[in-house]
Each structure stands twice: as structure tokens, then as C-alpha cells.
N, C-alpha and C positions, 0 to 999 in steps of 0.2 A: 523599808519598814513603814507601814502606814500608821496614822494616829490611832486607828482602831486596834491594831496589833500592839501598840505601845500601851494603850489603856488596859489591855488584857494582861499585861505583864504582872500587875499586882496580884492577879488571881493565880498565876502559874509560876511565880518566882520560887525557884528551888533553893534549898540550903546551899547546894554546890555553887549556884550562880552568885550568891551573896559572898561566899568565900573567894570565888574567882574575882569578883569585882574589887574586893579589898586589896588585890595585888595586881590588877590589870593596868597596864601602862599604855599610853598613847604611842602608837608606833611611828608616827610621822608628823611633820609640820612644826610649827612654832613651839608646840607643847610636847614634842617628842620626848619620851622617857618619863613623863609626868603621870602619876596615878590618875586614872579617869575620875575618881571621886574627888580629886583635888583640882580638876580643871575649872577655870573660871566659868561661872554660870552663864554669862553672855555667850561664851564660845559654844557651850553645849546647846543653848537655845538656838544659836545660829545653825548648828547641825540639824536640830529638830526642824527648823523652818526650811532648810535646803534639802533635807533628806539624809538619813543615816546611811552609811555604806552597807553593802551586803555582808552577810556572814556574822561571825562571832563579834567582831568589833562593832558592827551596827547594833547588834542585840545588846551588847554591854553599854554602848552609848545611850540607847533607849532607856535602859534601866537607870543609868546615871541621870538622865534627864528627869525621870519621874521622882527620883530621890531628891534631886536639887530643887525642883519646883515645889516640893512638899516640905522642904527644910529638914530633911532627915540625915544629912551628911554626918552629923555627930554620932549616929548609931554605928558608923563604920570604924571609928577611932579605936575601939578595943580589939577589932579584928586585924588591924594593920600592924605589920611588924615595924620596929624602929628602922629608920632609913639606913643605919649602919649595917644591918643584917641583910639588906636586899641588894642583890647584884643587878647592875644595870646592863 
């Protein structure tokens, strides 16, 4: 995903993407199982600098990056289910 594609995310972000991101978990690595929106910002920035993976994960990480660098994480709190209701 290029920076230009990421910049266009704010113009094409669908309601479904927002709801998906509120429950999307990191599938691998040190932060496996953690919600993308809760990933440490430096980790998301590292992915941005190295290049996001292909596919849905890369798209979700790109959206997460835009949200984090703009300080919008708190907007997701009402959309997130309590941890006790989420299966890992």
C-alpha cells in the first residue's frame, strides 16, 4: 500500500471498515491477538515506513495508521465490545 493509497483512505472509508477495524486483531508477531486500534503507535508507524502487508490486514493497518497519527483512537471506544465478550 502506497502513501497515496493511504491518503485516499479518508475519502473512501466505509462504515463497514470502521466496524471491522473496531474488532480486527493482529494475527501474528509480538502483538498477536491485540486489536489493531490498540497497537502501540510506534509499531504502526514502523509498518507504515516498511510497507503494510498485502490484503485486508494491510488495508486495516493503513486505516489504523491514519487514525493514530490524527489522534482519533478514542472515537473507536464506543464501537468496541468489552474484552469479556470477545473470543480470541
